[in-house]
N, C-alpha and C positions, 0 to 999 in steps of 0.2 A: 504494500501500499503507500502510496506517495505520502511524504511529509506533510503534515498541517499545521495550520498556527490559527490562533484565534483574531477574529475581525470582529469589532462590536461597531454596531451603526443604530442610527437613530431611523424608525419607521413613523408615518401616521398610524392612527390608529386603523382606519380603515384598511392600509395595506396591510397591517399585521394581521387583521382578521381574516382577509383572505389567503395570506401563508399560510395561517392556521387551518382554515377550512381545506387548503388544497393538500396540505402535509396530512392531514387526516384521511381524504379521499384517496390519496396515494400510498397510504400506510407508511407514510416515511418521516422523519425529523424534519423540523423546520430547517435545520442547517443543513440538511441534505437538499430541500428543494430550493433553498436561497441560493445555497452555491451551484445549482445546476442552472438555476437561471440567469446568474452571472457569468458562468461558463459560457451559456448560450449567447449571452449579451457581447459578451468580450468576442467571440470568434466571429459573430456578424459584423459587429462594428471594425474589426483586424481586417477583415475580408472587404467591405466597403471601403474603409481608407487604401487600401492595396489597389483596388481596382480605379479609385480616384487619380493616385500617383501614376497608374498606367496610362490613365487618360489625360493627364496634364503631359506627362512625356512625349504621347503620341503628338498631342496639341503642340508641343513646343518643337517638335520635328516638322511640325507641317505637315501632318497625316490628318486631312479632313475628309469627310466625305464630300463630292459634289452637290451642288444643287439638284442635279437630276438623279441623283443615288437617294438623296433624302426624299425627293418627291415619290420615287419609286417605293421605296420602302412604306412611307405614308399611305398611298394607294393600295398595295399590299395588305396593311394591316387595319384599315379603316373603311368602314362601308358607308355609301352615301345614302343621305334620308331621301326617301321619294315624297 
């Protein structure tokens, strides 16, 4: 098992009740559910930041879609209202 350490944080009453309900429903401790939520949050945000950095690097290199490319993509993924 990975080494763990204690983290103390303040939650508003509503969020704490939600955490308690979810942990009971999952038959897990509040600590487990909170740690899992933090893991997922960090993974998502690290991914987003990395993708943003890649996009900025592409833009810095001048790698942009042409106007026609953008129009083709929009036409492909949108429906016209009749």
